[in-house]
C-alpha positions as CSV (number, residue, x, y, z in Angstrom):
1,M,53.1,67.1,114.1
2,K,53.1,65.1,110.9
3,R,55.0,66.8,108.1
4,R,53.4,67.4,104.8
5,A,54.9,67.1,101.4
6,Q,55.3,70.3,99.5
7,I,53.8,70.3,96.0
8,R,53.7,73.3,93.7
9,L,53.8,74.3,90.1
10,L,56.9,76.4,89.4
11,P,56.5,80.0,88.2
12,D,57.2,79.0,84.6
13,G,53.9,77.0,84.7
14,R,55.6,74.0,83.1
15,R,57.4,72.2,85.8
16,L,56.2,70.6,89.0
17,H,58.2,70.8,92.2
18,L,57.8,67.9,94.7
19,H,59.6,68.2,98.1
20,D,59.5,66.0,101.2
21,G,62.4,65.8,103.6
22,P,65.5,64.8,101.7
23,I,63.6,64.2,98.5
24,D,63.4,67.1,96.0
25,L,62.1,66.5,92.5
26,I,61.5,68.6,89.4
27,V,59.0,67.0,87.0
28,E,58.4,68.2,83.5
29,A,56.2,66.5,80.9
30,F,55.2,67.5,77.4
31,A,51.6,66.8,76.4
32,S,48.2,68.4,75.9
33,P,46.9,70.5,78.8
34,R,44.4,67.7,79.8
35,E,47.0,65.0,79.8
36,L,49.5,67.2,81.5
37,D,47.1,67.9,84.3
38,A,46.4,64.2,84.8
39,A,50.1,63.4,84.8
40,Y,50.9,66.0,87.5
41,R,48.0,65.0,89.7
42,A,49.1,61.4,89.5
43,A,52.7,62.4,90.3
44,A,51.6,64.3,93.4
45,A,49.3,61.5,94.6
46,R,52.1,59.0,94.3
47,F,54.8,61.2,95.8
48,V,53.1,61.9,99.2
49,G,53.7,58.3,100.3
50,V,57.2,57.7,99.0
51,L,59.2,58.9,102.0
52,D,57.1,57.0,104.5
53,E,57.5,53.8,102.4
54,L,61.3,54.2,102.4
55,C,61.5,55.0,106.1
56,S,59.5,51.9,106.9
57,E,62.3,49.8,105.4
58,L,65.3,52.0,106.2
59,S,67.1,49.4,108.4
60,Y,67.2,47.1,105.3
61,L,68.1,49.8,102.9
62,R,71.1,50.9,105.0
63,R,72.6,47.5,105.1
64,P,75.2,46.2,102.5
65,C,73.4,44.4,99.7
66,A,73.5,40.6,99.6
67,S,71.9,38.2,97.3
68,E,70.5,36.1,100.2
69,A,68.9,39.1,101.9
70,K,65.2,39.4,102.2
71,W,63.7,41.4,99.3
72,P,62.1,44.7,100.3
73,H,58.3,45.2,100.1
74,G,58.0,48.7,98.6
75,S,58.3,49.3,94.8
76,V,60.9,52.1,95.2
77,A,63.0,50.0,97.7
78,G,62.7,47.1,95.2
79,R,64.1,49.3,92.4
80,M,67.0,50.3,94.7
81,A,67.9,46.7,95.6
82,A,67.8,45.6,92.0
83,A,70.1,48.4,90.9
84,V,72.8,47.6,93.5
85,M,72.5,43.8,93.4
86,P,75.0,43.4,90.5
87,Y,77.7,44.9,92.7
88,S,77.0,43.0,95.9
89,S,79.6,40.3,95.6
90,E,82.6,42.6,94.9
91,Y,81.8,46.1,96.3
92,F,80.6,47.6,99.5
93,I,77.3,49.1,98.5
94,T,73.9,49.5,100.1
95,P,70.5,50.1,98.3
96,M,70.8,53.7,99.4
97,A,73.3,54.2,96.6
98,A,70.4,54.1,94.2
99,V,67.7,56.0,96.2
100,A,67.5,59.2,94.1
101,G,67.4,57.4,90.8
102,A,64.8,54.9,92.1
103,V,62.5,57.7,93.3
104,A,62.8,59.4,90.0
105,E,62.0,56.2,88.2
106,E,58.9,55.6,90.3
107,I,57.4,59.0,89.7
108,L,58.2,58.8,86.0
109,A,56.5,55.3,85.8
110,T,53.5,56.8,87.5
111,I,53.0,59.7,85.1
112,V,53.7,57.6,82.0
113,S,51.1,55.0,83.0
114,T,48.6,57.7,83.6
115,A,48.8,60.1,80.6
116,E,49.8,60.2,77.0
117,L,53.1,62.1,77.0
118,S,55.4,62.8,74.2
119,R,58.4,63.1,76.6
120,A,59.0,63.7,80.2
121,Y,61.7,63.7,82.9
122,V,61.9,63.5,86.6
123,N,65.0,65.1,88.1
124,D,65.9,64.1,91.6
125,G,68.9,66.4,92.4
126,G,70.7,65.5,89.2
127,D,69.6,61.9,89.0
128,I,67.2,61.8,86.1
129,A,64.6,59.3,84.7
130,L,63.6,60.0,81.1
131,H,60.6,59.1,78.9
132,L,60.8,59.5,75.2
133,S,58.1,58.7,72.6
134,P,59.3,57.8,69.1
135,G,61.0,60.7,67.4
136,E,61.6,62.6,70.6
137,K,64.8,63.6,72.2
138,F,66.3,65.4,75.2
139,V,69.5,67.5,75.4
140,V,71.3,66.7,78.7
141,G,73.7,69.1,80.2
142,M,76.5,67.7,82.4
143,V,78.1,69.7,85.2
144,E,81.8,69.9,86.0
145,R,81.1,69.7,89.7
146,P,77.8,69.4,91.5
147,D,78.4,72.0,94.3
148,R,79.2,74.8,91.8
149,P,77.3,73.9,88.7
150,S,79.0,74.9,85.4
151,L,78.1,73.3,82.1
152,L,80.8,70.8,81.2
153,G,79.1,69.8,78.0
154,T,76.0,68.3,76.5
155,T,74.8,65.0,75.0
156,T,71.6,64.2,73.2
157,V,69.4,61.3,74.2
158,C,67.1,60.2,71.4
159,S,64.1,57.9,71.5
160,E,65.9,55.2,69.7
161,D,68.7,55.1,72.3
162,L,68.5,52.7,75.1
163,V,69.4,55.4,77.7
164,R,66.6,56.3,80.0
165,G,68.5,57.1,83.1
166,I,71.3,59.6,84.0
167,A,73.0,60.1,87.3
168,T,76.0,62.1,88.7
169,S,78.2,61.2,91.7
170,G,81.3,62.7,93.3
171,W,82.9,63.8,96.5
172,R,81.5,67.4,96.0
173,G,77.9,66.2,95.7
174,R,75.1,65.9,98.2
175,S,76.1,62.3,99.2
176,F,79.3,61.0,100.6
177,S,81.9,59.4,98.3
178,L,84.9,57.1,98.9
179,G,86.7,58.6,95.9
180,I,88.0,61.9,94.8
181,A,86.1,62.5,91.5
182,D,84.6,66.0,91.2
183,A,81.8,64.5,89.1
184,V,81.1,61.2,87.4
185,T,78.0,61.2,85.1
186,V,76.6,57.9,83.9
187,L,74.1,57.1,81.2
188,A,72.3,53.8,81.7
189,D,69.0,52.1,80.8
190,R,67.4,53.1,84.0
191,A,67.9,56.0,86.5
192,A,68.4,53.7,89.5
193,A,71.0,51.7,87.6
194,A,72.8,54.9,86.6
195,D,72.7,56.1,90.2
196,A,74.4,52.9,91.5
197,A,77.0,52.8,88.7
198,A,77.9,56.5,89.2
199,T,78.6,55.7,92.9
200,I,80.8,52.7,92.0
201,I,82.8,54.6,89.4
202,A,83.2,57.8,91.5
203,N,84.5,55.7,94.4
204,A,87.1,54.1,92.0
205,V,88.5,57.5,90.9
206,D,91.0,57.7,93.8
207,L,94.5,57.9,95.1
208,P,94.5,55.6,98.1
209,G,96.9,56.6,100.8
210,H,97.6,60.1,99.4
211,P,98.6,62.1,102.6
212,A,96.9,65.4,101.6
213,I,93.5,64.0,100.9
214,I,91.3,64.4,104.0
215,R,88.9,61.6,104.8
216,L,86.7,61.0,107.8
217,P,84.5,58.1,108.9
218,A,81.0,58.7,107.5
219,R,79.5,58.0,110.9
220,D,81.4,61.0,112.4
221,L,79.7,63.3,109.9
222,A,76.3,61.6,109.9
223,P,75.6,59.1,112.6
224,D,72.9,57.3,110.7
225,S,74.9,57.1,107.4
226,D,74.7,53.8,105.6
227,L,78.5,54.0,105.1
228,G,79.2,53.5,108.8
229,D,82.9,53.8,109.5
230,C,84.0,53.9,105.8
231,P,86.3,56.9,105.3
232,V,84.6,59.4,103.0
233,T,86.4,62.2,101.2
234,Q,86.2,65.7,102.7
235,A,89.0,67.7,100.9
236,V,91.2,67.1,97.9
237,P,94.3,69.3,97.3
238,E,95.4,70.6,93.9
239,L,96.9,67.5,92.3
240,T,99.7,67.1,89.7
241,I,98.6,66.1,86.3
242,E,100.3,62.7,86.8
243,E,98.1,62.2,90.0
244,V,95.0,63.3,88.2
245,N,95.7,60.9,85.3
246,E,96.3,58.0,87.8
247,A,93.1,58.6,89.6
248,L,91.1,59.0,86.5
249,E,92.6,55.8,85.0
250,A,91.4,53.8,88.0
251,G,87.9,55.1,87.4
252,I,88.1,54.4,83.6
253,Q,89.0,50.8,84.2
254,T,86.0,50.4,86.5
255,A,83.7,52.1,84.0
256,K,84.9,50.0,81.1
257,R,84.2,46.9,83.2
258,L,80.6,48.0,83.9
259,L,80.3,48.8,80.2
260,R,81.3,45.3,79.3
261,M,78.8,43.9,81.8
262,G,76.0,45.9,80.2
263,L,75.4,47.9,83.4
264,I,76.0,51.3,81.8
265,R,76.0,52.8,78.3
266,S,78.4,55.7,78.8
267,A,80.3,57.6,81.6
268,A,82.0,61.0,81.8
269,L,84.6,61.3,84.6
270,N,85.8,64.7,85.7
271,L,88.6,65.5,88.1
272,Q,90.2,69.0,88.5
273,R,89.4,70.2,85.0
274,E,90.4,66.9,83.3
275,T,87.6,64.8,81.7
276,R,87.6,61.2,80.4
277,V,84.8,59.5,78.5
278,V,83.9,55.8,78.3
279,G,81.3,54.3,76.1
280,T,79.2,55.8,73.2
281,L,79.3,59.3,74.5
282,A,81.2,61.3,71.9
283,E,84.1,63.5,73.1
284,S,82.8,66.3,70.8
285,Q,79.5,66.4,72.8
286,L,81.4,67.4,75.9
287,I,82.5,70.8,74.6
288,A,80.7,73.4,76.7
289,S,78.7,75.9,74.6
290,P,75.6,78.0,75.0
291,V,72.5,75.7,74.7
292,R,69.0,77.1,74.1
293,E,67.2,73.8,73.6
294,R,64.0,74.0,75.7
295,G,64.4,70.3,76.5
296,L,67.7,70.8,78.3
297,V,67.9,68.8,81.5
298,H,70.9,68.8,83.9
299,A,72.7,65.9,85.4
């Protein structure tokens, strides 16, 4: 029996929930009722085919990215490939590293091209694509660790900023990680780009060879994982402050390199209650405090 995508307006009457297999989106747009209705109808219509499109090219999307590889046909798959291509010569990475951000981008592009919106976001499990008209802003809340969300702090993304994508990665998240970061949140020009960069930086926050860190081949945990036999982190002991600093420093160096390359705008790296910031994100914005801004979105 063919599965059906689940599409519903949430009880608050403002947000649209789109669910199909592993894809779970929250969409919120700000506009007149007529424009909002048009945007949500367009989002639903586009969403129903996304998973089938990705599945049709899954064999390509699970392979390590290479510049000489055949380019995918689908628009979401193309966004994924473009996001990971800058890393293909130096890192092990597949287009799947950018799937959540790319799906969020695709649905956002659909609603923005359909309706007049003052602002909008599409949140795919913490990987977020943003739309901001002139003079608009979003307050973004960053979590300390994805599996037990607690607000680490906030940052404000304004229309004049170049940031339109936010993503979070870490070993405690819904995807596998090669590193030990609790959470790495990246701000970039696009959601797929932020997704790929967060993966790379989170992998770099590490203590290679540490005897108490438990890692298992990804294939043993998920036979169809794109990471194959790569050892993915399953448990991290309480570390000394020296070990935490060493692991974070490795991630900071990678983040600074991506910043110089223009691949990210900012990154916040968190490991066992210690946070480091790279880029334009101000340290003062990472002080957790009650936030009542209606436009708060979470990464």
